[in-house]
Biopython code that builds the backbone (N, CA, C, O; Angstrom):
import numpy as np
from Bio.PDB.StructureBuilder import StructureBuilder

atoms = [
    (1, "MET", "N", (55.695, 60.766, 35.151)),
    (1, "MET", "CA", (55.985, 61.789, 36.138)),
    (1, "MET", "C", (56.964, 62.813, 35.557)),
    (1, "MET", "O", (56.859, 64.010, 35.823)),
    (2, "THR", "N", (57.908, 62.325, 34.766)),
    (2, "THR", "CA", (58.872, 63.242, 34.154)),
    (2, "THR", "C", (58.167, 64.224, 33.232)),
    (2, "THR", "O", (58.496, 65.410, 33.199)),
    (3, "ALA", "N", (57.193, 63.717, 32.485)),
    (3, "ALA", "CA", (56.441, 64.595, 31.580)),
    (3, "ALA", "C", (55.660, 65.637, 32.377)),
    (3, "ALA", "O", (55.606, 66.804, 31.989)),
    (4, "GLN", "N", (55.056, 65.222, 33.485)),
    (4, "GLN", "CA", (54.334, 66.169, 34.341)),
    (4, "GLN", "C", (55.278, 67.250, 34.843)),
    (4, "GLN", "O", (54.928, 68.430, 34.878)),
    (5, "PHE", "N", (56.472, 66.837, 35.229)),
    (5, "PHE", "CA", (57.466, 67.784, 35.727)),
    (5, "PHE", "C", (57.851, 68.782, 34.640)),
    (5, "PHE", "O", (57.931, 69.984, 34.891)),
    (6, "GLN", "N", (58.086, 68.279, 33.445)),
    (6, "GLN", "CA", (58.461, 69.158, 32.337)),
    (6, "GLN", "C", (57.335, 70.138, 32.003)),
    (6, "GLN", "O", (57.586, 71.316, 31.748)),
    (7, "LEU", "N", (56.100, 69.647, 32.006)),
    (7, "LEU", "CA", (54.962, 70.530, 31.723)),
    (7, "LEU", "C", (54.797, 71.585, 32.817)),
    (7, "LEU", "O", (54.497, 72.744, 32.530)),
    (8, "ALA", "N", (54.993, 71.183, 34.055)),
    (8, "ALA", "CA", (54.884, 72.134, 35.165)),
    (8, "ALA", "C", (55.968, 73.200, 35.067)),
    (8, "ALA", "O", (55.710, 74.380, 35.303)),
    (9, "LYS", "N", (57.189, 72.778, 34.717)),
    (9, "LYS", "CA", (58.274, 73.751, 34.559)),
    (9, "LYS", "C", (57.964, 74.726, 33.429)),
    (9, "LYS", "O", (58.228, 75.923, 33.545)),
    (10, "GLN", "N", (57.405, 74.216, 32.340)),
    (10, "GLN", "CA", (57.058, 75.082, 31.216)),
    (10, "GLN", "C", (55.972, 76.076, 31.623)),
    (10, "GLN", "O", (56.045, 77.254, 31.272)),
    (11, "SER", "N", (54.977, 75.610, 32.354)),
    (11, "SER", "CA", (53.914, 76.506, 32.829)),
    (11, "SER", "C", (54.478, 77.579, 33.750)),
    (11, "SER", "O", (54.067, 78.738, 33.690)),
    (12, "ALA", "N", (55.420, 77.190, 34.599)),
    (12, "ALA", "CA", (56.039, 78.159, 35.509)),
    (12, "ALA", "C", (56.816, 79.211, 34.724)),
    (12, "ALA", "O", (56.829, 80.384, 35.096)),
    (13, "GLN", "N", (57.461, 78.792, 33.641)),
    (13, "GLN", "CA", (58.195, 79.746, 32.803)),
    (13, "GLN", "C", (57.237, 80.646, 32.030)),
    (13, "GLN", "O", (57.490, 81.839, 31.859)),
    (14, "ASP", "N", (56.138, 80.063, 31.566)),
    (14, "ASP", "CA", (55.167, 80.829, 30.788)),
    (14, "ASP", "C", (54.387, 81.823, 31.644)),
    (14, "ASP", "O", (53.929, 82.854, 31.152)),
    (15, "HIS", "N", (54.241, 81.503, 32.936)),
    (15, "HIS", "CA", (53.455, 82.347, 33.850)),
    (15, "HIS", "C", (54.260, 82.634, 35.117)),
    (15, "HIS", "O", (53.892, 82.168, 36.195)),
    (16, "PRO", "N", (55.346, 83.388, 35.004)),
    (16, "PRO", "CA", (56.207, 83.625, 36.176)),
    (16, "PRO", "C", (55.510, 84.393, 37.299)),
    (16, "PRO", "O", (55.940, 84.339, 38.451)),
    (17, "GLU", "N", (54.440, 85.104, 36.964)),
    (17, "GLU", "CA", (53.730, 85.874, 37.986)),
    (17, "GLU", "C", (52.826, 85.002, 38.852)),
    (17, "GLU", "O", (52.393, 85.428, 39.923)),
    (18, "ASP", "N", (52.541, 83.790, 38.395)),
    (18, "ASP", "CA", (51.629, 82.888, 39.107)),
    (18, "ASP", "C", (52.435, 81.908, 39.963)),
    (18, "ASP", "O", (53.047, 80.974, 39.444)),
    (19, "GLN", "N", (52.427, 82.128, 41.249)),
    (19, "GLN", "CA", (53.219, 81.320, 42.185)),
    (19, "GLN", "C", (52.756, 79.869, 42.223)),
    (19, "GLN", "O", (53.546, 78.981, 42.543)),
    (20, "SER", "N", (51.501, 79.614, 41.903)),
    (20, "SER", "CA", (50.990, 78.243, 41.979)),
    (20, "SER", "C", (51.718, 77.306, 41.020)),
    (20, "SER", "O", (51.866, 76.117, 41.302)),
    (21, "HIS", "N", (52.170, 77.841, 39.887)),
    (21, "HIS", "CA", (52.909, 77.001, 38.940)),
    (21, "HIS", "C", (54.257, 76.594, 39.529)),
    (21, "HIS", "O", (54.680, 75.448, 39.382)),
    (22, "GLN", "N", (54.921, 77.516, 40.182)),
    (22, "GLN", "CA", (56.209, 77.203, 40.810)),
    (22, "GLN", "C", (56.020, 76.214, 41.960)),
    (22, "GLN", "O", (56.856, 75.336, 42.175)),
    (23, "GLU", "N", (54.927, 76.358, 42.690)),
    (23, "GLU", "CA", (54.639, 75.429, 43.784)),
    (23, "GLU", "C", (54.418, 74.020, 43.244)),
    (23, "GLU", "O", (54.853, 73.040, 43.848)),
    (24, "LYS", "N", (53.739, 73.929, 42.107)),
    (24, "LYS", "CA", (53.499, 72.626, 41.484)),
    (24, "LYS", "C", (54.821, 71.985, 41.067)),
    (24, "LYS", "O", (55.004, 70.778, 41.228)),
    (25, "VAL", "N", (55.735, 72.782, 40.537)),
    (25, "VAL", "CA", (57.061, 72.276, 40.164)),
    (25, "VAL", "C", (57.748, 71.690, 41.400)),
    (25, "VAL", "O", (58.324, 70.604, 41.339)),
    (26, "GLN", "N", (57.684, 72.406, 42.509)),
    (26, "GLN", "CA", (58.325, 71.935, 43.742)),
    (26, "GLN", "C", (57.676, 70.647, 44.250)),
    (26, "GLN", "O", (58.370, 69.742, 44.712)),
    (27, "GLU", "N", (56.346, 70.564, 44.164)),
    (27, "GLU", "CA", (55.641, 69.354, 44.596)),
    (27, "GLU", "C", (56.088, 68.147, 43.784)),
    (27, "GLU", "O", (56.390, 67.090, 44.339)),
    (28, "ILE", "N", (56.126, 68.311, 42.473)),
    (28, "ILE", "CA", (56.516, 67.201, 41.602)),
    (28, "ILE", "C", (57.976, 66.842, 41.830)),
    (28, "ILE", "O", (58.331, 65.664, 41.843)),
    (29, "ARG", "N", (58.822, 67.847, 42.009)),
    (29, "ARG", "CA", (60.244, 67.584, 42.278)),
    (29, "ARG", "C", (60.393, 66.747, 43.551)),
    (29, "ARG", "O", (61.169, 65.791, 43.575)),
    (30, "GLN", "N", (59.663, 67.096, 44.598)),
    (30, "GLN", "CA", (59.734, 66.335, 45.848)),
    (30, "GLN", "C", (59.223, 64.907, 45.653)),
    (30, "GLN", "O", (59.772, 63.959, 46.215)),
    (31, "GLU", "N", (58.178, 64.766, 44.859)),
    (31, "GLU", "CA", (57.633, 63.443, 44.574)),
    (31, "GLU", "C", (58.664, 62.585, 43.826)),
    (31, "GLU", "O", (58.817, 61.399, 44.118)),
    (32, "ILE", "N", (59.356, 63.183, 42.877)),
    (32, "ILE", "CA", (60.394, 62.470, 42.128)),
    (32, "ILE", "C", (61.520, 62.048, 43.067)),
    (32, "ILE", "O", (62.019, 60.926, 42.974)),
    (33, "ILE", "N", (61.919, 62.934, 43.964)),
    (33, "ILE", "CA", (62.984, 62.611, 44.922)),
    (33, "ILE", "C", (62.564, 61.446, 45.816)),
    (33, "ILE", "O", (63.355, 60.535, 46.061)),
    (34, "LYS", "N", (61.324, 61.471, 46.302)),
    (34, "LYS", "CA", (60.834, 60.377, 47.149)),
    (34, "LYS", "C", (60.835, 59.060, 46.382)),
    (34, "LYS", "O", (61.249, 58.028, 46.911)),
    (35, "ASN", "N", (60.370, 59.096, 45.132)),
    (35, "ASN", "CA", (60.346, 57.881, 44.317)),
    (35, "ASN", "C", (61.756, 57.363, 44.070)),
    (35, "ASN", "O", (61.999, 56.157, 44.114)),
    (36, "LYS", "N", (62.673, 58.271, 43.815)),
    (36, "LYS", "CA", (64.071, 57.879, 43.581)),
    (36, "LYS", "C", (64.645, 57.205, 44.822)),
    (36, "LYS", "O", (65.339, 56.193, 44.719)),
    (37, "GLU", "N", (64.358, 57.764, 45.991)),
    (37, "GLU", "CA", (64.852, 57.180, 47.238)),
    (37, "GLU", "C", (64.244, 55.800, 47.469)),
    (37, "GLU", "O", (64.937, 54.872, 47.886)),
    (38, "SER", "N", (62.953, 55.671, 47.197)),
    (38, "SER", "CA", (62.290, 54.375, 47.361)),
    (38, "SER", "C", (62.873, 53.336, 46.414)),
    (38, "SER", "O", (63.133, 52.200, 46.809)),
    (39, "LEU", "N", (63.072, 53.728, 45.179)),
    (39, "LEU", "CA", (63.662, 52.806, 44.206)),
    (39, "LEU", "C", (65.079, 52.414, 44.602)),
    (39, "LEU", "O", (65.483, 51.265, 44.427)),
    (40, "SER", "N", (65.819, 53.356, 45.126)),
    (40, "SER", "CA", (67.182, 53.070, 45.565)),
    (40, "SER", "C", (67.181, 52.035, 46.692)),
    (40, "SER", "O", (68.009, 51.124, 46.704)),
    (41, "GLU", "N", (66.259, 52.178, 47.628)),
    (41, "GLU", "CA", (66.153, 51.215, 48.725)),
    (41, "GLU", "C", (65.795, 49.832, 48.202)),
    (41, "GLU", "O", (66.359, 48.831, 48.646)),
    (42, "ILE", "N", (64.866, 49.774, 47.267)),
    (42, "ILE", "CA", (64.458, 48.495, 46.686)),
    (42, "ILE", "C", (65.631, 47.842, 45.962)),
    (42, "ILE", "O", (65.852, 46.637, 46.083)),
    (43, "MET", "N", (66.378, 48.640, 45.213)),
    (43, "MET", "CA", (67.530, 48.105, 44.490)),
    (43, "MET", "C", (68.597, 47.593, 45.462)),
    (43, "MET", "O", (69.241, 46.578, 45.198)),
    (44, "GLN", "N", (68.780, 48.284, 46.567)),
    (44, "GLN", "CA", (69.730, 47.822, 47.588)),
    (44, "GLN", "C", (69.275, 46.476, 48.152)),
    (44, "GLN", "O", (70.082, 45.564, 48.333)),
    (45, "ASP", "N", (67.968, 46.362, 48.427)),
    (45, "ASP", "CA", (67.433, 45.097, 48.935)),
    (45, "ASP", "C", (67.670, 43.972, 47.935)),
    (45, "ASP", "O", (68.076, 42.875, 48.320)),
    (46, "PHE", "N", (67.420, 44.235, 46.659)),
    (46, "PHE", "CA", (67.663, 43.226, 45.628)),
    (46, "PHE", "C", (69.134, 42.828, 45.602)),
    (46, "PHE", "O", (69.469, 41.651, 45.470)),
    (47, "LYS", "N", (69.994, 43.812, 45.728)),
    (47, "LYS", "CA", (71.434, 43.547, 45.701)),
    (47, "LYS", "C", (71.823, 42.624, 46.851)),
    (47, "LYS", "O", (72.530, 41.636, 46.651)),
    (48, "TYR", "N", (71.360, 42.949, 48.051)),
    (48, "TYR", "CA", (71.711, 42.134, 49.206)),
    (48, "TYR", "C", (71.071, 40.753, 49.119)),
    (48, "TYR", "O", (71.696, 39.759, 49.489)),
    (49, "ASP", "N", (69.841, 40.680, 48.640)),
    (49, "ASP", "CA", (69.176, 39.387, 48.488)),
    (49, "ASP", "C", (69.910, 38.512, 47.478)),
    (49, "ASP", "O", (70.052, 37.307, 47.688)),
    (50, "SER", "N", (70.372, 39.106, 46.393)),
    (50, "SER", "CA", (71.080, 38.319, 45.378)),
    (50, "SER", "C", (72.453, 37.883, 45.890)),
    (50, "SER", "O", (72.927, 36.806, 45.530)),
    (51, "GLU", "N", (73.093, 38.694, 46.716)),
    (51, "GLU", "CA", (74.379, 38.307, 47.298)),
    (51, "GLU", "C", (74.202, 37.173, 48.302)),
    (51, "GLU", "O", (75.054, 36.290, 48.404)),
    (52, "ASP", "N", (73.090, 37.198, 49.047)),
    (52, "ASP", "CA", (72.811, 36.142, 50.018)),
    (52, "ASP", "C", (72.522, 34.815, 49.323)),
    (52, "ASP", "O", (72.794, 33.750, 49.878)),
    (53, "ALA", "N", (71.978, 34.874, 48.126)),
    (53, "ALA", "CA", (71.608, 33.666, 47.397)),
    (53, "ALA", "C", (72.825, 32.925, 46.855)),
    (53, "ALA", "O", (72.723, 31.749, 46.505)),
    (54, "GLU", "N", (73.954, 33.581, 46.781)),
    (54, "GLU", "CA", (75.154, 32.945, 46.206)),
    (54, "GLU", "C", (75.778, 31.962, 47.119)),
    (54, "GLU", "O", (76.790, 31.352, 46.773)),
]
sb = StructureBuilder()
sb.init_structure("model")
sb.init_model(0)
sb.init_chain("A")
sb.init_seg("    ")
for serial, (resi, resn, name, xyz) in enumerate(atoms, 1):
    if name == "N":
        sb.init_residue(resn, " ", resi, " ")
    sb.init_atom(name, np.array(xyz, "f"), 0.0, 1.0, " ", f" {name:<3s}", serial, name[0])
structure = sb.get_structure()
């Protein structure tokens, strides 16, 4: 996903007149944010589960 984001950013820089490239950057950025939030929740669950096991 990071590579897709980097490629999209490069395309947006290479074609500043084409709004679709910037929109793609925003879509991927939002997807990364959602994944980060999901991973954070999972890590919190693991943390609490491991504390309960002690």
